[in-house]
Each structure stands twice: as C-alpha cells, then as structure tokens.
C-alpha positions in Angstrom: -15.9 0.0 29.4 -12.2 0.0 29.0 -10.0 2.5 27.1 -7.2 0.4 25.7 -5.9 2.8 23.4 -2.4 3.3 25.2 -1.8 -0.4 24.8 -1.8 0.1 21.1 0.0 3.3 20.6 1.1 6.2 22.8 3.7 9.0 22.7 3.9 9.2 26.7 5.2 5.6 27.3 8.0 3.8 25.2 6.4 0.4 25.7 3.0 -0.1 23.4 2.0 -2.4 20.8 3.1 -0.2 17.6 6.3 0.3 19.4 6.9 -3.4 19.8 6.3 -3.9 15.9 8.9 -1.6 15.0 11.5 -3.5 13.1 15.4 -3.2 13.1 15.7 -2.6 9.4 19.5 -1.6 9.4 20.4 -4.9 8.0 17.9 -4.5 5.1 19.3 -1.0 4.4 22.8 -2.1 4.3 22.0 -5.2 2.2 20.1 -3.0 -0.3 23.0 -0.6 -0.6 25.5 -3.6 -1.4 23.0 -5.2 -4.0 22.6 -1.9 -6.0 26.4 -1.3 -5.9 27.1 -5.0 -7.1 24.4 -4.7 -9.8 25.7 -1.4 -11.1 29.4 -3.0 -11.4 27.9 -6.2 -13.0 26.1 -4.2 -15.8 28.9 -1.7 -16.2 31.6 -4.7 -16.7 29.3 -6.8 -18.9 26.3 -4.9 -20.4 28.1 -3.8 -23.7 29.2 -7.6 -24.4 25.7 -9.0 -23.5 23.3 -6.4 -24.5 25.0 -4.4 -27.1 25.2 -1.2 -25.1 26.2 0.3 -21.7 23.4 0.1 -19.2 23.4 1.6 -15.9 20.1 0.6 -13.9 18.2 2.8 -11.7 16.6 1.7 -8.4 13.5 2.8 -6.7 12.3 1.2 -3.1 8.6 0.2 -3.2 6.2 -1.7 -1.0 5.9 -1.8 2.9 9.4 -0.2 3.3 8.3 2.7 1.2 4.9 3.1 2.6 6.4 2.7 6.2 4.2 -0.2 7.4 7.1 -2.7 7.7 6.4 -4.7 11.0 8.9 -7.1 12.8 7.7 -10.7 11.9 5.7 -12.3 14.4 6.8 -15.9 13.3 10.3 -16.0 11.6 11.6 -17.7 9.4 8.3 -18.6 7.8 7.7 -14.9 8.0 10.1 -12.3 7.0 10.5 -8.7 6.6 11.1 -7.6 3.2 12.4 -4.7 1.1 11.4 -4.3 -2.6 14.0 -2.6 -4.5 12.7 -2.1 -8.3 15.8 -2.5 -10.8 15.0 -0.4 -14.0 16.3 -0.6 -17.5 15.4 1.4 -20.6 12.8 -0.3 -22.8 14.9 -0.6 -25.8 16.4 -3.6 -23.8 13.2 -5.3 -25.0 13.3 -4.6 -28.6 15.2 -6.1 -31.1 14.1 -9.6 -29.8 11.3 -11.3 -28.4 9.9 -9.8 -25.2 10.0 -13.3 -23.5 13.5 -13.6 -24.3 14.4 -10.1 -23.2 12.9 -10.9 -20.0 14.7 -14.2 -19.6 18.0 -12.5 -20.6 17.5 -9.8 -17.8 16.6 -12.6 -15.0 19.6 -14.6 -16.1 22.1 -11.6 -15.9 20.6 -10.4 -12.4 20.3 -14.0 -11.0 23.9 -14.7 -11.9 25.1 -11.5 -10.5 23.2 -12.2 -7.1 24.4 -15.6 -6.8 28.1 -14.3 -6.8 27.2 -11.8 -4.2 24.9 -14.2 -2.2 27.9 -16.6 -2.1 30.4 -13.9 -1.1 28.0 -12.5 1.8 26.8 -16.0 2.8 23.1 -15.1 1.9 20.5 -17.3 0.7 19.0 -17.0 -2.8 15.3 -17.8 -4.0 13.7 -17.3 -7.5 10.2 -15.8 -7.5 8.0 -15.3 -10.7 8.2 -11.5 -10.7 11.5 -10.8 -8.6 14.9 -12.1 -7.8 15.1 -12.7 -3.9 18.2 -12.4 -1.4 17.6 -13.9 1.9 20.1 -11.9 4.2 18.9 -13.3 7.8 16.3 -15.7 9.0 13.9 -12.8 9.4 14.6 -10.6 6.5 14.9 -10.8 2.8 15.4 -8.2 -0.5 13.4 -8.6 -3.5 14.6 -7.2 -6.8 11.7 -6.9 -9.2 12.8 -6.0 -12.7 11.3 -3.3 -14.9 11.8 -1.6 -18.3 10.6 2.1 -19.0 10.6 4.2 -22.3 14.3 5.3 -23.3 13.4 8.9 -23.4 12.2 8.7 -19.8 15.3 6.5 -19.0 17.5 9.2 -20.6 15.7 11.9 -18.7 16.4 10.1 -15.3 20.0 9.8 -16.1 20.1 13.8 -16.9 18.4 14.6 -13.9 20.9 12.5 -11.7 23.9 14.0 -13.8 22.9 17.6 -13.1 21.8 16.8 -9.3 25.4 15.0 -8.9 27.1 17.9 -10.0 25.0 20.1 -7.4 25.5 17.7 -4.5 28.5 17.2 -2.4 27.2 13.7 -1.6 25.9 12.4 -4.9 27.0 8.7 -3.9 23.9 8.9 -1.2 21.5 10.7 -3.3 18.0 9.4 -3.2 16.0 8.5 -6.2 12.6 10.4 -6.2 9.5 8.7 -7.6 8.5 11.8 -9.4 11.5 10.9 -11.8 9.4 7.9 -13.1 7.0 8.1 -16.0 3.2 7.7 -15.1 2.7 4.9 -17.6 4.5 2.5 -20.0 6.1 0.7 -16.9 6.8 -3.0 -17.7 7.5 -5.5 -15.1 9.4 -8.8 -15.9 7.7 -12.2 -15.3 9.8 -15.4 -15.5 6.9 -17.3 -17.1 4.8 -14.7 -19.0 7.5 -12.0 -20.3 6.4 -8.6 -19.6 3.4 -7.2 -18.0 2.2 -3.7 -17.3 2.7 -2.5 -13.6 3.3 0.5 -12.4 4.2 0.3 -8.7 4.1 4.2 -8.2 0.5 4.3 -8.3 -0.2 2.4 -5.3 2.6 4.3 -3.6 1.1 7.6 -4.5 -2.5 6.6 -3.3 -1.3 5.5 0.1 1.2 8.5 0.6 -1.6 11.0 -0.5 -4.2 9.1 1.7 -1.8 9.6 4.8 -0.4 12.9 4.2 -3.5 14.9 2.9 -6.5 12.9 3.9 -6.4 10.7 7.1 -3.1 11.3 8.7 -0.9 8.8 10.4 -3.9 6.8 11.8 -4.3 5.3 8.5 -0.7 3.7 8.6 -1.2 2.8 12.2 -4.5 0.8 11.5 -2.8 -0.8 8.6 0.0 -1.9 10.6 -2.1 -3.3 13.5 -4.0 -5.5 11.1 -0.8 -6.6 9.3 0.7 -7.6 12.5 -2.6 -9.5 13.7 -2.7 -11.4 10.3 0.8 -12.5 10.9 0.3 -13.3 14.4 -2.7 -15.6 13.3 -0.9 -16.9 10.4 -3.4 -15.9 7.7 -0.9 -14.9 5.2 -1.0 -18.6 4.1 -4.6 -17.8 2.8 -3.3 -14.8 0.5 -4.4 -12.1 3.0 -1.9 -9.5 1.4 -0.7 -6.3 3.1 -2.0 -4.3 0.2 -5.4 -5.9 0.4 -5.5 -5.1 4.3 -4.3 -1.4 3.6 -7.0 -0.9 0.9 -9.8 -2.5 3.3 -8.7 0.2 6.0 -8.9 2.8 3.6 -12.5 1.8 2.2 -13.7 1.3 5.9 -12.5 4.9 6.6 -14.6 6.2 3.7 -17.7 4.0 4.7 -17.5 5.3 8.3 -16.8 9.0 7.4 -13.5 10.8 8.1 -15.3 13.2 10.6 -16.9 10.0 12.1 -13.8 8.3 12.9 -13.3 7.8 16.7 -10.4 9.7 18.2 -9.6 6.7 20.4 -7.2 4.3 18.8 -9.2 1.0 20.2 -12.6 2.4 19.2 -11.5 3.3 15.7 -9.7 -0.1 15.2 -12.9 -1.7 16.4 -15.3 0.1 13.8 -12.7 -0.8 11.1 -12.6 -4.5 12.0 -16.3 -4.7 12.2 -16.5 -3.7 8.5 -13.6 -6.2 7.3 -15.8 -9.3 6.9 -17.8 -7.6 4.4 -15.0 -6.3 2.5 -13.3 -9.6 2.3 -16.0 -11.8 1.2 -16.3 -9.9 -1.8 -14.5 -7.5 -4.3 -12.0 -5.1 -3.0 -11.1 -2.4 -5.4 -7.8 -1.2 -5.7 -7.9 2.6 -4.8 -5.2 3.3 -7.1 -6.6 1.2 -10.0 -10.2 0.9 -9.7 -10.4 -1.9 -12.5 -8.3 -4.1 -10.3 -9.6 -6.5 -7.5 -7.2 -6.8 -4.6 -9.0 -9.7 -3.1 -6.9 -12.7 -4.1 -8.4 -14.8 -1.4 -9.4 -18.3 -2.6 -13.3 -18.4 -2.9 -13.2 -21.5 -0.5 -11.3 -19.7 2.2 -13.0 -16.4 2.3 -15.4 -17.5 5.0 -12.6 -18.5 7.1 -10.8 -15.2 6.9 -14.0 -13.2 7.3 -14.9 -15.4 10.4 -11.5 -14.8 12.0 -12.0 -11.1 11.6 -15.5 -11.4 13.1 -13.7 -13.1 16.2 -11.3 -10.1 16.4 -14.1 -7.6 16.3 -15.9 -9.5 19.0 -12.7 -9.2 21.2 -12.3 -5.5 20.4 -16.0 -5.0 21.3 -15.7 -7.0 24.6 -12.8 -4.8 25.7 -14.2 -1.3 24.5 -17.9 -1.8 25.4 -18.1 -4.4 28.3 -14.9 -4.9 30.3 -14.6 -3.4 33.8 -11.2 -4.8 34.5 -7.8 -3.5 33.0 -6.1 -6.7 33.3 -8.8 -8.6 31.6 -8.5 -6.2 28.8 -4.9 -6.8 28.6 -5.6 -10.6 28.7 -8.1 -10.2 25.8 -6.0 -8.0 23.5 -2.7 -10.2 23.9 -4.8 -13.3 23.2 -5.8 -11.7 19.7 -2.6 -10.0 18.8 0.2 -11.6 20.9 2.6 -10.9 23.6 3.7 -7.8 21.8 0.9 -6.2 23.3 2.6 -5.2 26.6 1.5 -6.5 29.6 0.7 -3.2 31.4 -2.6 -2.9 32.9 -1.7 0.4 34.0 -2.2 1.8 30.5 -5.8 0.9 30.5 -8.3 3.1 32.1 -11.8 2.0 33.0 -14.6 4.4 31.9 -17.8 4.3 33.9 -21.1 4.2 31.8 -24.6 4.7 32.6 -25.2 1.4 33.3 -22.1 0.8 35.3 -22.1 0.4 39.0 -20.3 3.6 40.3 -19.7 2.0 43.5 -18.1 -1.4 42.2 -14.4 -2.0 43.1 -13.3 -1.7 39.6 -14.7 1.8 39.2 -13.8 2.9 42.6 -10.1 1.6 42.0 -9.9 3.3 38.7 -11.2 6.7 40.2 -8.7 6.4 42.9 -5.8 5.6 40.5 -7.0 8.7 38.2 -6.9 11.0 41.3 -3.8 9.8 42.6 -2.0 10.2 39.1 -2.8 13.9 38.9 0.0 16.3 39.9 -0.2 18.2 42.9 -1.1 21.8 42.3 -0.8 24.9 44.7 -3.9 26.9 44.7 -4.0 30.5 45.8 -6.2 31.3 49.0 -9.5 32.8 47.9 -10.1 36.5 48.4 -12.6 36.8 51.3 -14.2 40.2 51.9 -14.6 41.9 55.2 -17.6 41.0 57.2 -19.1 41.7 60.3 -20.5 39.5 63.1 -24.2 39.7 64.2 
C-alpha cells in the first residue's frame, strides 16, 4: 500500500497539491479596496438627493475568501476565483416605498457606480440575481451582494467604528468585525424577488467554529481538495456548490467520528469520499440552518455526480490499499486531481502489509530508500566490563 499523504499536503516540502492550489489573491484584495472606496464616495455624493438621507455603506467579506477555502481555478476563464464583499445599508432604506422598488433602486445605484469604476479600470461587468459582479481578470471577479439591516444595528455599527477610529492610528485600514452584525433581521436584495431573509454570518460562524474548536485545519484542507477536484472534473456545471461540499465533509467527519478520523491525509480523504455518494443522492442539511437543504444538484444529475465520487473513491482506495509502486500512485492521483498534484514519486512511501511479499523489488527499494534517508548518527561505544580468559 502507498502512503501518498505528502503529495496532498506536507510542511517539509514546498511542493504539494495544497500548495499548488494556493491562489495569488492580491488582485482581488486591491480590487475590493478600490470598489469599497468608490461606492463610499458615490453614496456620499448622491445618497441625500436619491434616498433622502446621507448613507455610508458598510462592507463585510464572506464566502470562500472569508472561510480561507479559496483555490486557484482549474479551468479559467470559465472558472474564476471570487471574492464576495457584502454591502450593507440601514433597513429604513426599504421603508417608505415598496420593498421591490427599494431593492431595484439599490441595484440601480450600485450598478451605475460600478459601471463607472469598471470603465475607468478596464474591468468587465455582469449582473447576477443576488449581486453586482465586477470581472477584474480572466481568472477572478468580485461579487457585491446587497443587504439591509435594522437602523439601530446600523447606527451601532457606525458608533463602534467611530470610537474605534479615534483609538486607531490607522483607521483607514480598520477591519470590520463579523461580531458587529446583528444575528437576525438581515435582508438580501434580489433583482427579481425584492428582499429575502439571508444571514451570511450563520454559515461563516459555523465553519469557523468547526475549524477552530472541533476538527482543526484538516476540515479546511479536505474541503479544498474536494473543491479543486470538482473544478478539475468540471462538476460545477451540475450545481455542486462549494458550501455543499464543505457541509458534506463536516457530515462525513461526524459519521466517522472525530476520534476515528485517520491521521494520514490520504486515508482520511478516502474515508470522506466513500461517504459522499450517499450524501449527494439525498438531502444535505445545512449545519448552520437545519431547515435548509444545501443539495441543489438537479434530481436527474445526482447519479452522475455520485458516480463521479465513487470513481474518485476507487482511485484513492487503489492508492491507499493496493498500490506497491510510487510512480503508479502519482499517476493515479494526477489522473483524478490533475497536474497540480506534483510529479514527485519521492514523496510517496510504500508501506508493506501482512499480504505483501517482503522480498518484492518495490518493498526492497522502498526499505533501502528509507534507510538511506535517515541521518547518520554517532553512537557511543558500549561500556564493556572486565573479563578473564579461560
């Protein structure tokens, strides 16, 4: 059997699958800052005339960027890195007119401001049902969903920021805190449906707590592996969403049992993937909102997705349980996950089992390599007592 854990993740070699998934998000960060500054200026200049009161929006990053599960896309420009930056206004913005009209005005204002900025920066623009999108490069975009929260909570945000600004020498770079948001009464603007109850903090808090207090970074890593595999296999076309995969990994951990999770990266991923087909053929409960089913895969496509996961499980099972050649282990994983799995047989170790021929060339070669890799040590001479000859 092969131990391919270091191909997936290791801290002792800079080349591994997880490292190769790490995106350069500097362009996203810079674009986010430019978009925030431009929208604040636009509201400051026009909000009184258009909305009857001065409004300064607040912003909170959400989604994969906030969860730290963002991967470099496998097939740009069809697939892109995205940064979701929620734009928040006081709820009174909705009052005094029909909610659908208020949502339309919100979208119209932000769309117009972003059109101006995109033209200046040579960015692309797209309109989505629940957000305004700015395409900043062939492989990345920024989404701005629009929210409204109760006025008293909005004023509380302003007061907190004002007090913090006085105490901070670098107030312009202050980070907004998720703890500042109210726990309920958050409305999301929808282009076709007006306003919908939606609190992105619930999922954010669930995943952050699961990583920090329950399962550690392995939950984040396994989520990123499966997201990257989905992208390589182009399964996003079947609505295999990132949050669906993250929830499935979490459910799999619970079914396996935290104490029973294999410490090896490849074995643990195998155990998770083996459970995925059963999850994806049915209902996948949102851990942050138990009444919500996260499985949006069309009924007619669920067998196709489940079959793909069964194929992945077969590959991982072959590597972990049956493979006796490091090069073959690398070949199998690259076939499943793509060329971002490094072509490094030296990162794979062959582990003999009770049924393995201990004299086989693969085992002998692996044993010799393991011995050769050990550092030389100077051992003190043994203390031998005096003796007498016959």
